[in-house]
N, C-alpha and C positions, 0 to 999 in steps of 0.2 A: 321425028320422034325424039323427045328429050329424055335423057336418063336422069337419075337422082343427082348425079354429079353436076349436071348442067343447071338443075334447079337450085342447088346450093350456091353455085357460082354466080347465078343470076336470078335472085329470088323474085324479081318483078316480072321475069319472063319477057323482057322487052329488048334483050340484046344490049350491046354497048360495052362488052368486056366483063371480066370477072370482078367480083367484089373482094377486096382484100380481107384476109381472115382477121377476126377480132383478137386483139392483144390486150389482156387485162393490164391496168396501170400498175406500175411498180409500187411495192409496199415500202414506204420510207422508214418504217419503224425498225430500230436496230434489232438484230437477231442475237439471241443469247445461246450459249452452249454450256451445258452442265459439265463441269470438270470431273475427271476421274481422280479421286483423292487417294492418298496413302495414309497409313496409320501414324506417320510422323507429322502430318499436316496440322492436327490440333495443337501440337507442341510448338510448331512454327507460329501459329496464330497467337498463342499465349506469349511467345517471345516478342512478336511484333507489337502486341497490345501493351506489353510492359515498356517497350521503347516509347510508345506514344504517351503513356502515363508520365514517364520521366521527362518528356519534352514539354508537358503542360501540367506541372505538379499542382499549381494553384487551382486550375480548373478541375482537375481530378479530385482535389480536396473538397471543393464545393459540391460536386455530385456525390462524393462519398458521404458527406454530411447529410445530404438529402436521403440517401438510401438508409443510413443509420437511423435517422429520425423516423422514417417509415417503419423500420423494424422495431424500434422501441415502442412506437404507438401501437403497432399490431400486438406486441407482447403484452403491453399494459392492458389493452382491451380484453385479450384472451384470459388474463389472470383475474380481472375484476368484473367484466361483463361479457362472458363468453358468448352470450346470445347475439351480440353485435359484431362478433369476429368476422362473419361472412360479409357484412356490410363494409367494414373497414378494409377487408381484403379486396373487395371489388373496387373500392376507391384507390387502393394502391395499384391494382391492376390497370386502372384508368390512367394514373399519373406515371407509372413506371415506364411504359413505352416511350412517352415524350421525353423523359429524362435520358433514357437509353439513346434516343435519336440525337440528343445533344452531344453525347459522347461519340456517336458515329460521325457527327459533323466535324468534331475536332480531328478525328483520324482522317476524314476525307480531306480536310483542308491541309493537313500535314502532308498527305500523299501528293497533293497538287502543288506543294510549295507555298501555300498561303499562310499568313501569320495566324497564330492562335488568337481567338477572340471569344470571351465568355458570352458577350451579347449575341454574337452570331449563332452560337450553339443553343442559346435559349430561345431563339426565334426561328430556327431552321425549319420548324414544322409548319409555319404559317402558310406556306405555299403548297403544302401537301395535306392540308387539314381534312379534305373530303376522304381521301384514301385512308389516312390514319384513323379517322373516326369510324369508318366501316370496319377496319381491321380490329380496332379496339373493341367495337361492339361484338364482333365474333368471339374475341377472347373472353369478354365478360359473360356472354351466353354460355360458353364452354365452362367457365369457372362456376357459374350458378348451377349448371347441370352436375358438375363435379360435387358441389356442396350438397345438392339434393340426393345424389347417389350415396354420399357418405352418410347422410341422415338415415337413408333406407338401410344401410349396412348396420348402423348402430341400433336401429329399431328391431332388426331381425335378431341380433345377438343379445340385446339388452331389453327384453320385452317387459321388464319391471319398471322401465323408465330410463330416460337419458341420464348418464352419469354426470357428476359435477366436473369442474375443471380438473381437480385432483384425480377424480375417478377416471377421466379420459386418459390422463397420463399413465395411471396404473393399469388401465385396460390395454393400452398399447404395448406396454413393456412387460406385462405379466405373462409368464410361460403357460399359465393355465388357460389363457385365451388365444392360443396359437391359431385356432381356426379363424377367429375373428381377425387376427393380425394378417393372416395370409389373404383372406378375402379383401380386407381393407387395402392392403398393398396392391393387390391385383387391380382393384377398381381404380384406386388413385394412380397407379402406374399407367393404366390405359388412357385416362384423361390427360395425364402429364405428357404421354407420348404424342397425343393428338395436338396439344398446345405447342409442344416443342416442334413438331413437324410443320405446323402452320406458320410459326413465327421465327424459325431459326435463321432465315435470311430475308424474310419478307419486309421487315421494317427498314433495314439498311438499303434494300432494293428500292423501296418507295422514295427514300431520301436521294439515292443516287440517280434514279431514272424517272422519278415521278410516275411510277407504275401504279395502275389501279390495284385495289386491295385484293381482288379475286385473282388476277394474274400473278401478283406477288406471292399469294398463299399457295397457288398451284406450283409455281416455280420452287418454292420452299419445300413442298412435298416431293417434287421431282429430285431435288438434291438428296433428300433423305432416302428415297427408294433406290436411287442409283448408287448410293454410297452408305449402305446400311451399317456396315461394321465401323466405318470412320465416324459416322454421325452418332452411333451408340457410344463410342469412346468419348466423343465430344460432349455428349449429354452427361456421361458419368463424371467427366472432369468438371463440368459446370456445377453439377450437383454436389460433388465432393468439396469443391472450393467454397461454394455458398454455405454448406454445412460447417465448414471450418471457420468461415467468417462470422457465423452466428454465435460462436463460443469465444469468450464469454460476453454476454450483453450485446452481441452484434457489433462489437468494436472493429472486427476485421473487415466489415463492409466499407470502412473508410478508405481502404486500399483495394480490397478484392472486388468491390462493386464496380468502381471505374475501370479497373484492370480488365474485368470480364467484358465490360461494355466496349472498350477499345478492341479487345480480342475478337469480339463478335463481328465487328466491322471487317476484320481481316478474314474471318470465316466466310463471310459473304463474298469478299473479293477473290478468295481462293476457290470458292465453289462455283461461281457463276462468271463466265467470260462473255464479253460482248464483242461482236465482230467489227465494231466501229470504235475501238479503243483509242484510235488516233485522234478522234474528235474529243476535244476537251469539254467537260461538263461545266456549264455556267455556274459560278459560285452562288450559293443561296443568298448571300449578302455581300 
């Protein structure tokens, strides 16, 4: 009489010894580990980003000019044709991540001791196009939902019609519309938090490890949820520096734009550790 153990050891019931247990194949994909961050880390990232900027001033100036032109274009459309602002903002959101990836590539090459190259930074995305396209699509959908939610808020508080460009500015800064301002900031802050959480380390991760967009976005959210206070500080620093760069006429983007791009690479490198760091990443170019 055979027991269950004998049947598992000899499933054919014909004798001949035991069958070795099934051993699943090893997973060759590198394993990541989310780092435990401190409140000093964002300042270290900014310092490292500044060193990268100084090491590649000409490349930083090129990307700074690109960011500045985008800001000028967006401001001009908002002043003259505000109804097209959302379309232009979507276009900037489409181009922006690719420009940021170029800055990440400069920092990546410097980290690996490779020479600076504008051409390499401009084409670093070509081997990651599928993942980048998916992530950019997600960001554009979030931005469109953000715009729709903003229109709903305006419609609720301005039931006599949408205000003009001047009216929008007055509505935002008028103390009489404090209820509108609170709701508008809460709605905008919620969408901004989602966009920040999805993208804070996902784009440099795609460049570094050729990760798919979903895995990169999930890892980015893990970084935020496991280091909420630090990521909140990092988001406030980014927001404050961008606001400073936009005054006056967005000229500060010439420096602050590329600076934050380089610093964001170091935010990724400080937040996500890989267990195969001894294996060198093949250069994109």
